[in-house]
C-alpha positions as a printed NumPy array, in Angstrom:
array([[ -0.034,  -0.05 ,   0.127],
       [  1.429,   3.324,  -0.996],
       [  1.034,   6.266,   1.354],
       [  2.324,   9.885,   1.347],
       [  5.786,  10.253,   2.526],
       [  5.067,  12.626,   5.119],
       [  3.323,   9.902,   6.996],
       [  6.2  ,   7.49 ,   7.203],
       [  7.508,   8.993,  10.442],
       [  3.827,   8.648,  12.084],
       [  3.476,   5.152,  10.974],
       [  6.986,   4.138,  12.228],
       [  6.37 ,   5.992,  15.461],
       [  3.897,   3.196,  16.237],
       [  5.185,   0.01 ,  14.16 ],
       [  8.843,   0.312,  16.022],
       [  7.182,   0.114,  19.764],
       [  4.628,  -2.642,  18.446],
       [  7.491,  -4.69 ,  17.449],
       [  9.408,  -4.293,  20.506],
       [  6.446,  -4.963,  22.558],
       [  5.688,  -8.19 ,  20.68 ],
       [  9.437,  -9.422,  21.03 ],
       [  8.908,  -8.729,  24.827],
       [  5.718, -10.794,  24.899],
       [  3.611,  -7.695,  25.769],
       [  0.702,  -8.738,  23.553],
       [ -1.824,  -5.952,  24.719],
       [  0.572,  -3.189,  24.172],
       [  1.767,  -4.672,  20.837],
       [ -1.881,  -4.949,  19.582],
       [ -2.367,  -1.327,  20.717],
       [  0.528,   0.254,  18.84 ],
       [ -0.368,  -2.042,  15.946],
       [ -3.9  ,  -0.781,  15.612],
       [ -2.314,   2.974,  15.815],
       [  0.087,   2.198,  13.138],
       [ -2.927,   0.808,  10.916],
       [ -4.781,   3.81 ,  11.607],
       [ -1.63 ,   6.103,  10.38 ],
       [ -1.719,   3.959,   7.243],
       [ -5.341,   4.656,   6.542],
       [ -5.171,   8.185,   7.309],
       [ -1.98 ,   9.052,   5.052],
       [ -3.325,   6.821,   2.314],
       [ -6.572,   9.064,   2.131],
       [ -4.634,  12.098,   1.449],
       [ -5.629,  13.901,  -2.012],
       [ -2.11 ,  15.725,  -3.14 ],
       [ -2.063,  18.454,  -5.498],
       [ -1.37 ,  17.172,  -8.997],
       [  0.236,  20.233, -10.416],
       [  1.971,  23.54 ,  -9.138],
       [  0.004,  26.541,  -9.387],
       [ -2.813,  28.556,  -7.664],
       [ -6.295,  27.239,  -6.711],
       [ -9.088,  29.064,  -8.593],
       [-12.034,  26.81 ,  -7.485],
       [-12.231,  24.945,  -4.149],
       [-15.827,  23.598,  -3.272],
       [-18.899,  23.248,  -5.256],
       [-18.368,  22.341,  -9.018],
       [-18.671,  24.829, -11.682],
       [-21.961,  24.278, -13.624],
       [-21.208,  21.812, -16.527],
       [-17.717,  20.998, -15.283],
       [-17.755,  18.054, -13.151],
       [-18.164,  14.188, -14.075],
       [-21.457,  12.766, -13.847],
       [-22.588,  12.252, -10.041],
       [-21.941,  14.427,  -6.771],
       [-18.569,  15.978,  -6.32 ],
       [-16.367,  18.881,  -5.062],
       [-14.076,  20.47 ,  -7.246],
       [-10.355,  21.852,  -6.819],
       [ -9.239,  23.503,  -9.98 ],
       [ -5.459,  24.705, -10.095],
       [ -4.256,  27.174, -12.668],
       [ -0.671,  26.941, -14.067],
       [  0.84 ,  30.073, -15.338],
       [  3.63 ,  29.664, -17.853],
       [  6.283,  30.245, -15.118],
       [  5.122,  27.015, -12.919],
       [  6.448,  23.575, -13.559],
       [  4.038,  21.632, -15.778],
       [  4.916,  18.29 , -14.713],
       [  1.845,  16.495, -13.342],
       [  1.573,  14.008, -10.578],
       [ -0.657,  11.437,  -9.135],
       [ -3.014,  12.893,  -6.519],
       [ -3.864,   9.659,  -4.537],
       [ -2.765,   6.143,  -4.009],
       [ -4.838,   3.578,  -6.095],
       [ -5.623,   2.052,  -9.122],
       [ -6.396,   3.829, -12.698],
       [ -9.724,   2.762, -13.633],
       [-10.192,   5.007, -16.749],
       [ -8.033,   7.262, -18.993],
       [ -9.999,   9.155, -21.726],
       [ -8.471,  11.981, -23.839],
       [-10.584,  14.532, -25.614],
       [ -9.557,  16.798, -28.312],
       [-10.762,  20.46 , -28.225],
       [-10.078,  24.196, -28.189],
       [ -7.389,  26.321, -26.666],
       [ -9.144,  28.916, -24.651],
       [ -7.342,  30.683, -21.753],
       [ -7.251,  28.175, -19.011],
       [ -8.683,  30.513, -16.523],
       [-12.005,  30.66 , -18.161],
       [-14.713,  28.634, -16.573],
       [-15.605,  27.3  , -20.37 ],
       [-11.951,  26.09 , -20.844],
       [-12.726,  22.842, -18.801],
       [-15.739,  22.143, -21.099],
       [-14.358,  22.972, -24.526],
       [-10.369,  22.568, -24.354],
       [ -8.214,  19.855, -25.146],
       [ -8.092,  17.765, -22.073],
       [ -7.437,  14.174, -20.54 ],
       [ -9.421,  12.792, -17.666],
       [ -7.967,  10.268, -15.399],
       [-10.242,   8.287, -12.933],
       [ -8.558,   6.836,  -9.897],
       [ -9.854,   4.482,  -7.358],
       [ -8.284,   4.721,  -3.804],
       [ -9.292,   4.319,  -0.384],
       [-12.57 ,   2.732,  -1.532],
       [-13.669,   5.82 ,  -3.596],
       [-13.237,   7.417,  -6.92 ],
       [-11.003,  10.854,  -7.468],
       [-10.87 ,  12.211, -10.911],
       [ -8.037,  14.204, -12.191],
       [ -8.414,  16.118, -15.275],
       [ -5.473,  17.821, -17.588],
       [ -6.787,  20.909, -19.615],
       [ -4.556,  22.935, -21.871],
       [ -4.84 ,  26.707, -22.172],
       [ -3.776,  29.168, -25.027],
       [ -0.203,  28.498, -25.161],
       [ -0.454,  24.883, -24.024],
       [ -0.643,  22.992, -27.229],
       [ -0.609,  19.479, -25.921],
       [ -1.485,  17.322, -23.023],
       [  0.531,  14.285, -22.175],
       [ -0.391,  11.429, -19.981],
       [  1.602,   8.367, -19.336],
       [ -0.982,   6.475, -17.15 ],
       [ -2.868,   3.287, -18.45 ],
       [ -6.115,   1.656, -17.358],
       [ -5.323,  -0.861, -14.562],
       [ -2.208,   0.646, -13.576],
       [ -1.503,   0.831,  -9.823],
       [ -0.017,   4.137,  -8.761],
       [  1.246,   5.781,  -5.871],
       [  0.68 ,   9.668,  -4.556],
       [  3.272,  11.867,  -6.219],
       [  4.047,   9.599,  -8.979],
       [  4.495,  11.369, -12.315],
       [  1.291,  11.458, -14.429],
       [  2.685,  13.329, -17.505],
       [  2.763,  17.122, -18.402],
       [  1.079,  19.997, -19.938],
       [  3.099,  22.782, -21.796],
       [  2.946,  26.231, -20.557],
       [ -0.075,  27.875, -19.211],
       [ -2.863,  25.344, -18.553],
       [ -5.098,  23.965, -15.568],
       [ -5.599,  20.966, -13.428],
       [ -8.94 ,  19.942, -12.172],
       [ -9.477,  17.396,  -9.394],
       [-12.84 ,  16.057,  -8.496],
       [-13.257,  14.318,  -5.001],
       [-16.458,  12.956,  -3.184],
       [-18.707,  15.377,  -1.146],
       [-17.582,  13.666,   1.975],
       [-14.073,  14.804,   1.458],
       [-12.495,  17.361,   3.525],
       [-10.88 ,  20.121,   1.494],
       [ -7.609,  21.463,   2.719],
       [ -7.302,  24.382,   0.393],
       [ -9.194,  27.681,  -0.259],
       [ -9.341,  29.843,  -3.647],
       [ -5.977,  31.637,  -3.928],
       [ -3.815,  28.905,  -2.345],
       [ -0.577,  28.331,  -3.961],
       [  0.219,  24.626,  -4.276],
       [  2.992,  22.459,  -5.107],
       [  2.626,  19.076,  -7.034],
       [  3.011,  15.947,  -4.965],
       [  3.266,  17.992,  -1.788],
       [  0.414,  20.175,  -0.913],
       [ -2.836,  18.281,   0.439],
       [ -5.851,  19.381,  -1.393],
       [ -8.372,  17.074,   0.708],
       [ -8.542,  14.17 ,   3.021],
       [-10.998,  11.46 ,   2.235],
       [-13.262,  10.163,   4.586],
       [-14.38 ,   6.338,   5.073],
       [-15.585,   4.689,   1.919],
       [-19.297,   4.705,   1.603],
       [-20.07 ,   1.435,  -0.224],
       [-22.299,   3.396,  -2.703],
       [-19.917,   6.035,  -3.319],
       [-17.534,   6.238,  -6.378],
       [-19.476,   3.363,  -8.205],
       [-22.543,   5.05 ,  -9.833],
       [-20.549,   8.46 , -10.602],
       [-19.261,   6.802, -13.857],
       [-21.279,   7.51 , -17.047]])
């Protein structure tokens, strides 16, 4: 199971004493520390990391006609020509769908850019729910590159692909996720936490795909 690297110290803080207690024969303490280690694994697995450098322009309710079918929260990141345009995987999980759509080259900060511009949509399943990342090119970005394939197992922060020059990245998370950013927040790919996923709802993330 892949987790964000920021979580390793917290996981080890309980794994080490759990192992020592197990060796010493202190079963109850070993079990308690082990349970805490598992909780930390789940907690950091549930992080949704920024897939791109840039500035948050949307955080909360989806823009009209922008989100995939279903109920979502939207976080959109605008990348200026000065931002690094390498894109990274936002969550640990499995790629369930990759769909490229040709389109126009409107300014990436415009609302209609997410509907009309060239883009690539990546569906990821992790922590029992679906998260969607969408690469959207802009006026200067004339090509979107995605190197992920359906069925691939990925880790948070892993390279996803790139967009050339000014562009935007949309991320859609379940309504139950807790957002960690607001409009205007500067984010770094693979480092900044956009949201934390809530425990999986058996009905969530399944009926959302068209």
